[in-house]
N, C-alpha and C positions, 0 to 999 in steps of 0.2 A: 552448535556452529554449522554452519551452510557451505557446503562443500561442493564444488562442480567438479567433476572428473571427464574432462576428456569430454566438454561436449560440443557439436553440432546442432546447425538448425537450419534445415536447406528447404525452401518449399516447392521448387523446381528442380532441373534440371540445369546447369548449371554452375555459377558460383554461388556456394552458401551465405547466408545471412554471417552466422560468425561462426569456428570449424577447431574444435580439438584444443575448448577451451577448459584451464582446470584453473583454478581460486577458489578463495577459502573468504567468508565473512564472519566473523567473530561476534559474539553478542557483545551490548553495551559500546559497538561503535558506530558511526556514521559514514558513509561509502554513499558520494554524490555520482552518478552516472551521468556524463553529459555529452553532449556530441547533437550534429544535425539536425534538422528532422528526415527522417532515411537510412540515418544511420543503421540504428540494430538494436537502440535501447528502451522501446516498448515493446517488440519480440523475446529480449533479452525478460525481459520480467513478466511477460506470457508464459515463460518457462518455467521460471521460478516460484512463481502463484498458480502451476498447474494449469492454465487457459489453454496453455498448449505444449506439447508434448518434444524430447531433441526427438534429433533425427538418428545421435549417437551418443553414448554415452549416457550420466548420472549424474542425481544431484540426490546427495543425504541431509538431510537433519539431524545432526545427532545418532548417527547411523542408521537414521528413516528413509529408503529411498523415495522421495518425495512424489513420483508418478507411480509407485505401486502400493504407496499409500495413502492418498491423498487428504481424505477425511479427518484422521490424525493429523498428520498435515496443518491441513487448513483450522485446527484447534488452535494452532499456535501464530497465526498470522492473522492480520491488521491490512487492507489492499484499499488503496484509494486506485481507481482502473485510468486508463485514459479518455475511457467512453463513461457517458452516463448512462451504466447500467443499474438502473435502480427501478422496483416496485412502483407502476404510476399510481396503484389505488389504495396505496396504501400511504399511511402519512411518516413523516421524521422520527415522531413519538413512537409509532408502531414498528416502526421498522428493524430500531433501537430496540425495541422490548422485545420483540420475534430476536432480534440478535442473542442476547443474553440469555435467553429462555433458551435457544437450540443448543446454546454451554452448558446449558444444565447450568450458571451462574446467577441465574433469578432469585432479587431478595427482598421481600414481599418491603420490609422496612429501608431500606438500604435503596435500590436499582432505582427509581421512579426518580429520588433525591439528584440518583448520581447522573442520570438523562436527560432532565432540567439545568440539570448545574454547565454540564457541557453543553448544550443547547445555545443556553444562557453564554458562555462563553464568545461562542462564535455568531451571539447576536442572530439567530435565527431564530424568528419574531414567529413566523409562518409554519411552527412545528405539529399544529395538530388541521394543516390543511393537506390533501394527497399534493401527495409529491409531482404530481404530472402537472399539474398548475403551476412547479415553480418555474424562474427564472434559471436562469443556468448558471450564479453566483452562487445559488440557491442550493441546486445540487450538487452541484461542488462541495458548498460547508455540510451537507447528508452525508456526502463520500467521506468525508473527511472523518465527521462524529461516528458513522457505522463502522472507520477503522480502530479510531482509539476506545470506542462505548467501555471494549475488554478488556483493554489493555495490553496486548498481546506483547508475545517475545519477540517475534517480526512485524518492522511496517514493510512493508513493500508500497512504493508510490510513485504514479506518473503523473508528472506535471501538475501534482495536488494545487499549486499558486495558482494556476491558471483560471481568469474571471472573478480573483477574486481584489475585494479592493486592498487599498494600503494595511487599516486596520487591523482588518480580518486575518491578512500575510502578516504581522508581527503578533500574532497570538497563535496561530499555524505553527512559526520557527518555534515560540517558547513552547510549546506542546511538543515537539521532537523535541527538544534538548530537553524538558522534563522526562522523555521516554528515555531517550539511550540513557540518561540519568539511572533509572531503575534497571539500565540496562539490557533496554530492548537493540535490536542491530535492524539497522534501519537503513534503509537502500530507494534511492530517491530519482526518479530521474528531470532534468532538469536541459534546455536546449544553450541555456546561459551557466558558463562559471562562477558568475556573478552571485547569480540567486542561492547558491548551494556552497561554498569556499566557505563562508561565518561558522559553518558548523557542522562542517564534515571532515572528518579524521583522514579522511581520503580521496581522491579524487580521480574517477573510473572515464580514461576518456576513450568515447565510439568513433567511429567504426574500431573491434576488438581485433 
């Protein structure tokens, strides 16, 4: 369970992005974060992915304070950021290899097939070319593959469908449903409720 305890985030003097927010997110459930651009969705997910610290309060995952123990926490997390923060010099295949190895999950017999199966599913044909040469859609596919490759306990995704063709969108929906079936906690931000209400158990509307 991911639990927020009186979370406040404020960048400068004036009105905070959100203030004294307490809520909890349970394993095996999907939460759609919906609201217009600038409503705080991305900031909220940055706090939950330890890319940003709260101004007040704390966030725990199974009694682990995520900002005090970020390395331990992130072992459970798959991320799709709102920005294309990917190493340009690596290929998609090399990136997924690095992620699996960094979590000490590499298996010479199974991991290469696991990578190729996932990239096939996402129709990423240029998997052995440098990521710096990819189009926006290809980079988004790589981000999604990187988030899903280790079957994380928590998936945090900020507009993961943006820039994808309809076929890939359908594939990603299926992947999210399957992850939830396996008891992953799903947190996904979208500017449109229509893109999330079919697969999520609860809609969290922003601004909070």
